[in-house]
C-alpha positions in Angstrom: 0.1 0.0 -0.1 0.9 3.5 -0.7 1.7 5.8 2.2 2.8 9.5 2.3 5.8 10.8 4.3 5.7 14.7 4.9 9.1 16.5 5.4 10.3 20.0 5.3 10.1 21.4 1.7 13.4 21.1 0.2 14.5 18.2 2.4 12.9 15.5 0.1 15.8 14.2 -1.4 18.1 14.3 1.6 15.2 12.6 3.6 14.7 9.7 1.0 18.4 8.9 1.0 18.7 8.8 4.6 15.4 6.3 4.6 17.2 4.4 1.9 20.1 3.8 4.2 18.2 3.3 7.4 15.5 1.0 6.3 16.0 -2.5 5.0 14.4 -2.7 1.5 12.6 -5.9 2.3 10.3 -3.7 4.2 9.2 -1.5 1.2 8.7 -1.9 -2.6 9.3 1.6 -3.9 10.1 5.1 -2.7 10.0 8.2 -4.8 9.5 11.9 -5.1 6.8 12.7 -7.4 8.0 15.1 -10.2 6.5 16.9 -13.2 7.7 18.5 -16.3 7.5 22.2 -15.9 7.7 24.2 -19.1 9.5 27.6 -19.2 9.7 30.2 -21.9 13.3 31.7 -22.6 13.6 33.8 -25.6 10.5 32.5 -27.2 11.9 29.0 -26.9 10.4 26.4 -24.5 12.4 24.5 -22.3 11.5 21.4 -20.0 12.7 21.7 -16.3 11.9 18.9 -13.6 10.1 20.2 -10.5 8.4 18.5 -7.5 5.0 17.8 -7.8 4.1 17.9 -4.1 6.8 19.7 -2.5 7.3 18.2 1.0 5.8 14.9 0.2 7.7 11.4 -0.5 5.6 8.4 -1.4 6.5 4.9 -0.2 4.8 1.5 -1.2 5.3 -0.7 1.9 3.1 -3.3 3.7 5.2 -2.5 7.0 4.3 1.0 8.0 5.4 0.4 11.6 8.8 -0.4 10.4 9.0 2.5 8.1 7.9 5.0 10.8 10.5 3.4 13.2 13.1 4.2 10.6 11.9 7.7 9.9 11.9 8.7 13.6 15.9 8.1 13.5 16.0 10.9 10.7 16.7 14.4 11.9 14.1 16.9 11.3 11.6 14.4 10.1 8.0 15.6 10.1 5.5 12.8 9.9 4.0 10.0 8.2 0.5 11.0 7.1 -2.4 9.1 7.9 -1.5 8.2 11.5 -4.1 7.7 14.1 -3.6 7.5 17.9 -6.3 5.4 19.6 -6.7 5.1 23.4 -5.1 2.0 24.8 -4.2 0.8 21.4 -1.2 0.7 18.9 -1.1 3.5 16.3 -3.0 3.0 13.2 -1.6 3.8 9.7 -3.9 4.9 7.1 -2.6 4.4 3.5 -3.5 6.6 0.6 -7.1 6.4 -0.6 -8.0 4.4 -3.4 -9.3 7.4 -5.0 -5.9 9.1 -4.5 -4.0 6.3 -5.7 -6.1 6.2 -9.0 -5.5 9.7 -9.6 -1.8 9.5 -9.1 -1.7 6.5 -11.5 -3.4 8.3 -14.0 -0.8 11.2 -14.2 2.3 9.8 -13.3 4.5 7.6 -15.3 7.8 6.2 -13.7 7.0 8.8 -10.9 6.9 11.9 -13.1 4.2 13.7 -14.9 4.9 14.5 -18.3 3.7 17.4 -20.2 0.2 17.4 -22.1 0.2 18.0 -25.8 -2.5 20.7 -26.5 -4.0 22.0 -29.6 -6.1 25.0 -29.8 -8.9 26.1 -32.1 -8.9 29.1 -34.0 -10.8 30.8 -31.1 -8.1 29.7 -28.8 -10.2 27.0 -27.0 -8.7 23.6 -26.3 -9.3 21.7 -29.6 -7.4 18.4 -28.6 -5.4 17.4 -25.6 -3.3 14.2 -25.0 -1.1 13.2 -21.8 -1.8 13.5 -18.0 -4.2 16.6 -18.7 -6.6 14.6 -20.9 -8.9 13.2 -18.2 -8.9 16.4 -16.1 -9.4 19.3 -18.7 -12.8 20.0 -17.1 -11.1 20.6 -14.0 -8.9 23.5 -15.3 -9.1 26.7 -13.3 -6.5 28.6 -15.2 -4.6 28.2 -18.3 -1.8 30.2 -19.9 -0.9 28.5 -23.3 1.7 31.1 -24.1 3.6 30.2 -20.9 2.7 26.5 -21.3 0.9 25.8 -18.2 -2.6 24.9 -16.9 -3.8 24.8 -13.3 -6.2 21.9 -12.2 -7.9 22.0 -8.8 -8.5 18.4 -7.5 -9.2 16.7 -4.2 -6.0 15.0 -3.1 -5.0 13.8 0.4 -8.2 14.9 2.0 -8.0 18.6 0.7 -8.5 20.7 -2.4 -5.0 21.2 -4.1 -4.0 23.1 -7.3 -1.6 21.3 -9.5 0.4 22.8 -12.6 0.4 20.8 -15.8 3.1 21.5 -18.3 1.7 22.1 -21.7 3.2 21.4 -25.2 2.2 22.5 -28.6 2.9 22.0 -32.3 5.5 24.8 -32.6 7.8 23.4 -29.4 10.5 20.6 -30.0 9.4 17.3 -30.8 8.9 14.7 -28.1 8.9 11.0 -29.3 5.9 10.0 -27.1 3.7 13.0 -28.4 4.5 12.4 -31.9 3.6 8.8 -31.7 0.2 9.5 -30.0 -0.4 12.6 -32.7 0.2 9.8 -35.4 -2.1 7.5 -34.1 -4.7 10.3 -34.2 -3.7 11.1 -37.7 -2.2 14.5 -36.6 1.1 13.6 -38.2 1.9 11.7 -41.5 4.9 11.2 -43.7 7.3 10.2 -41.1 8.1 6.8 -42.7 10.9 8.2 -45.0 13.0 10.0 -42.2 13.0 6.6 -40.2 14.1 4.2 -42.8 17.8 5.1 -42.3 19.2 2.9 -39.5 22.7 4.4 -39.4 22.2 6.8 -36.5 25.8 7.5 -35.8 25.0 7.5 -32.2 25.8 4.4 -29.7 25.2 3.7 -26.1 27.7 5.4 -24.0 27.8 8.4 -26.1 27.2 11.9 -24.3 24.5 14.0 -25.9 22.5 17.4 -25.6 19.4 18.7 -26.6 19.7 22.2 -26.0 16.3 23.3 -27.5 14.7 21.3 -24.7 16.9 20.8 -21.8 19.3 23.6 -22.3 23.1 22.5 -21.4 22.3 19.4 -19.7 24.6 16.4 -20.9 22.8 12.9 -21.0 24.4 9.6 -21.5 22.8 7.4 -24.1 21.7 4.1 -22.7 20.0 2.8 -25.8 19.2 3.5 -29.4 16.3 2.2 -31.2 17.5 2.6 -35.0 14.1 2.1 -36.6 12.3 4.5 -34.7 15.5 6.8 -34.5 15.0 7.3 -30.8 17.3 7.3 -28.2 16.9 6.4 -24.6 18.7 8.0 -21.6 18.2 8.6 -17.9 18.3 11.6 -15.5 18.6 11.6 -11.8 16.5 14.1 -10.0 15.9 14.5 -6.5 17.3 10.8 -5.7 15.2 9.2 -8.5 16.2 7.9 -11.9 13.9 8.8 -14.4 13.6 7.8 -18.2 13.6 10.0 -21.0 13.4 9.5 -24.9 14.6 11.9 -27.7 14.8 11.7 -31.3 18.4 11.1 -33.1 17.8 14.0 -35.3 17.3 16.4 -32.3 20.4 15.9 -30.4 24.1 16.7 -30.7 26.9 14.6 -29.7 29.4 16.0 -27.4 32.0 13.3 -26.7 34.7 15.6 -27.9 34.0 17.7 -24.9 35.3 15.3 -22.5 
């Protein structure tokens, strides 16, 4: 079951690392800090920046909340494990994340991160089509700034109303493989076949690359190459968690000569 650990904002990664050191892994299946892809415009260019989705919160999947609580009590500045109830003359009762909250999180998170959502606007600047995490929650949008590539959704999470920022992506922005594939399935894109026939990518696992249009000066190491789809797979470590990322071969630059 999923439980929520509340810590001081800014101490999420530190607390997670200390918990990993103090708690035997047989007592939990997964522990992560929920993240989201925030979009920032810089000189009319959109960049993706990784942010914490719920500042001050860590999620842990465990069937042993008592052991988790014991380990957390040994961590300096630890705040609390949410959902603890003290009952007279009884042991503490640990309440997991509700099924509704878990369903919501499963619908927006992939590998612990909420991706950007593709949005297409009509001629009247109304949402014409949306793919991604925002798709199921567009009717809950309380504010949208398409130029600045974000929408605000208000939802009931962990027993209170919260406002969440969803990053937005459009046709004028750099290509993201998963978005292009969804658009293709919905007939938004055609004619990509020719550019994918050439399997000689010139990029191999272990190469160091950048995608400045999307991630600025960050350098990535290639884990896998899919020549038929001309896609590179890599990872990035953020807030103590490793996340998978895909990019198109044609959009990156090899920087091995910078080593």
